[in-house]
C-alpha positions in Angstrom: 0.0 0.0 0.0 1.4 3.4 -1.0 0.4 6.4 1.2 1.2 10.1 1.1 2.7 11.9 4.0 -0.6 13.5 5.0 -2.3 10.1 4.9 0.5 8.6 7.0 0.1 11.3 9.6 -3.6 10.6 10.0 -3.3 6.8 10.3 -4.3 5.2 13.5 -3.4 1.5 14.0 -6.0 -0.9 15.3 -6.0 -4.4 16.9 -2.9 -3.8 19.1 -0.8 -3.0 16.0 2.1 -0.4 16.2 3.3 1.3 13.0 7.1 1.2 12.8 9.4 2.7 10.1 12.1 0.2 9.7 15.7 1.5 9.4 17.0 -1.0 6.8 15.9 -3.4 4.1 16.0 -7.1 4.6 18.9 -7.7 2.3 21.4 -5.1 3.6 23.7 -4.2 6.4 24.3 -0.6 7.5 28.1 0.1 7.7 30.0 2.9 9.2 30.1 6.1 7.1 26.6 5.5 5.7 27.7 2.7 3.3 25.6 -0.4 2.9 26.5 -4.0 2.2 23.9 -6.0 0.2 23.3 -9.7 1.2 22.0 -12.8 -0.3 19.3 -13.6 2.3 17.9 -16.8 0.7 19.8 -18.7 3.5 18.5 -18.2 7.1 16.1 -15.5 6.0 14.9 -14.9 9.5 18.3 -13.9 10.7 18.4 -11.0 8.3 14.9 -9.7 8.9 14.8 -6.0 9.9 13.9 -5.9 13.6 14.6 -2.3 14.5 12.9 0.9 13.7 11.1 4.1 14.9 7.5 4.2 16.2 5.3 6.3 13.9 1.8 5.6 15.2 0.2 3.7 18.2 -3.2 2.2 18.8 -5.6 4.1 21.1 -5.6 1.2 23.5 -4.3 -2.3 24.0 -7.0 -5.0 23.9 -6.7 -7.9 26.3 -9.2 -10.6 27.1 -8.8 -14.3 27.9 -12.0 -14.9 25.9 -10.7 -13.5 22.6 -8.1 -14.9 20.1 -7.5 -11.3 18.9 -6.3 -10.3 22.4 -2.8 -9.5 23.6 -1.0 -12.5 24.9 -0.7 -10.9 28.3 -2.2 -7.9 30.2 0.0 -4.8 30.3 -0.1 -1.1 29.7 1.2 0.9 26.7 4.7 2.3 27.5 5.7 3.4 24.0 5.7 6.9 22.5 5.9 8.1 18.9 9.6 8.5 18.1 10.8 5.6 20.2 13.5 3.4 18.6 12.3 -0.2 19.1 13.5 -3.8 18.7 10.9 -6.5 17.8 10.4 -10.2 17.1 12.0 -11.2 13.8 9.1 -13.4 12.7 6.7 -10.5 13.0 8.9 -8.7 10.5 9.1 -11.7 8.2 5.4 -12.1 8.2 4.7 -8.4 7.7 6.8 -8.3 4.6 5.5 -11.6 3.2 3.4 -11.0 0.0 0.7 -13.3 1.4 0.1 -10.9 4.4 1.4 -7.5 3.2 1.2 -5.9 6.6 3.3 -3.0 5.5 2.9 0.3 3.7 5.4 2.6 1.8 5.7 6.3 1.7 8.3 8.3 -0.1 10.6 5.2 -0.5 10.3 4.4 3.2 8.8 1.1 4.5 6.5 0.9 7.5 5.5 -2.3 9.2 2.4 -3.1 11.3 3.9 -5.0 14.3 1.8 -6.3 17.2 2.6 -4.5 20.5 3.3 -7.8 22.2 5.9 -8.6 19.6 8.1 -5.7 20.7 10.8 -6.2 23.3 12.4 -2.9 24.2 12.4 0.8 23.4 15.2 3.4 23.4 14.0 7.0 24.0 16.2 10.1 23.7 15.1 12.5 26.4 17.7 15.3 26.7 21.2 16.6 26.1 23.9 16.9 28.8 27.3 18.2 27.9 26.5 18.0 24.2 25.7 14.3 24.4 22.2 12.8 23.9 20.9 10.8 26.9 19.0 7.6 26.1 16.5 5.8 28.3 16.2 2.0 27.8 12.6 0.8 28.4 11.9 -3.0 28.2 8.2 -3.5 27.6 5.8 -6.4 27.7 7.3 -7.6 31.0 10.7 -8.4 29.4 14.1 -8.3 31.0 17.1 -7.6 28.7 20.0 -9.7 29.8 23.6 -10.5 29.0 24.2 -14.2 28.3 26.8 -15.9 30.5 28.3 -18.9 28.7 29.7 -22.0 30.3 33.4 -22.8 30.7 33.6 -24.9 27.6 32.4 -22.0 25.4 34.7 -19.5 27.1 37.7 -21.8 26.7 37.0 -22.2 22.9 36.4 -18.5 22.5 39.6 -17.6 24.3 41.6 -20.0 22.2 40.1 -18.6 19.0 40.7 -15.0 20.1 44.4 -15.8 20.8 44.7 -17.1 17.3 43.1 -14.0 15.9 39.9 -15.9 14.9 36.2 -15.3 15.5 33.9 -18.2 16.3 31.3 -18.9 13.7 27.7 -18.6 14.8 27.0 -22.3 14.3 29.5 -23.1 17.0 28.2 -20.4 19.4 24.7 -21.7 19.1 25.6 -25.2 20.2 26.1 -23.8 23.7 22.8 -23.4 25.6 22.9 -20.5 28.0 21.8 -21.4 31.5 22.7 -18.2 33.3 22.2 -14.5 32.3 22.9 -11.3 34.0 20.1 -8.8 34.1 20.9 -5.5 32.5 17.6 -3.8 32.0 14.2 -4.5 33.7 10.7 -3.8 32.4 7.5 -3.6 34.4 5.9 -7.0 35.3 2.9 -8.1 33.3 -0.4 -8.2 35.2 -1.8 -11.4 33.8 -1.2 -14.0 31.0 -3.6 -15.8 28.7 -2.3 -19.1 30.1 -3.4 -19.1 33.8 -0.4 -21.3 34.7 1.9 -18.3 34.2 2.5 -15.3 36.5 5.1 -12.6 37.1 4.3 -12.6 40.8 7.1 -13.2 43.4 9.9 -12.8 40.8 11.6 -9.5 41.3 15.3 -9.6 40.1 17.3 -6.4 40.1 19.8 -5.0 37.6 23.1 -6.9 37.9 21.5 -10.1 39.3 22.4 -13.4 37.7 19.4 -15.5 37.0 18.9 -19.1 35.8 16.5 -19.6 32.9 14.6 -22.4 31.3 16.3 -24.3 28.5 16.0 -22.7 25.0 14.7 -19.4 26.6 17.8 -17.6 25.5 16.4 -15.8 22.5 18.6 -13.0 21.1 16.9 -9.6 20.5 19.2 -9.1 17.4 21.4 -11.4 15.4 25.1 -11.0 15.0 25.4 -9.2 11.6 22.8 -6.6 12.6 23.6 -5.7 16.2 22.6 -2.1 17.1 21.7 -2.2 20.8 23.9 -0.9 23.6 27.3 -0.8 22.0 26.4 -3.6 19.6 26.6 -6.2 22.3 24.6 -9.4 22.2 21.6 -9.5 24.5 18.7 -11.9 25.1 15.2 -11.1 26.2 13.2 -13.1 28.8 10.1 -12.7 30.8 9.9 -13.3 34.5 7.7 -16.4 34.0 10.7 -18.2 32.4 13.2 -17.4 35.2 13.8 -20.4 37.5 16.0 -18.8 40.1 18.4 -16.0 41.2 22.0 -16.8 42.2 24.9 -14.8 43.5 28.1 -14.2 41.6 29.8 -16.6 44.0 27.3 -19.3 43.4 27.7 -18.9 39.6 31.5 -19.0 39.8 31.3 -22.1 42.0 29.1 -23.8 39.4 31.6 -23.0 36.7 34.4 -24.4 38.8 32.4 -27.6 39.4 31.8 -28.0 35.7 35.5 -27.5 35.0 36.5 -30.1 37.5 33.9 -32.6 36.2 35.0 -32.2 32.6 
């Protein structure tokens, strides 16, 4: 769908959709200096999907009901503002750009996606200038925590050896190591309720800096390696409180690593 600027300004998303202007195409990498590298994305399409962009329009309200399939997956409040830079689920981007669904519009050579609010992980909001530097506020939404993965000793040993040889581990090796521990870096508000009654955010209140244990395969990256943009282009994962299994101290985590080393 092609819109004019005036039509775009008057658009109001419905059914929990957020209109986001993506900041790159699916087949390109943004390089320093404004240059772009074009990719063949026929392999692992999902890992090249654009998952970052700027919020252009928001729904008037978020609809939640356990009785409706059109509802949000959980009960929460809208924390986004127009102008926020956001990161969202890659499959929502893949589906929006799929010709079968066409959940996107274009305006003056820019592409805008309709992304469900509950498919957005985190927002970055610029709110002022101090000493000529922009200050950014990181706002995880939908009950998410943004965490730094802590790899086990086997991964760390292989990574150290590769680094000493001037090599970088390929992604296929990195992904063989399932992350059991993560360090909390940013915390969002807890969700009030989930569609599935077995889930709850109650009685799980980690703080920034805490190390938490997570369920197997819960370590989903917010961005993939070639397209990192968040917080110094470091790798982060997102997790909701309902998938946290425990909180440990640094000493307990180090003791676990030492036990694994002795057992190997």
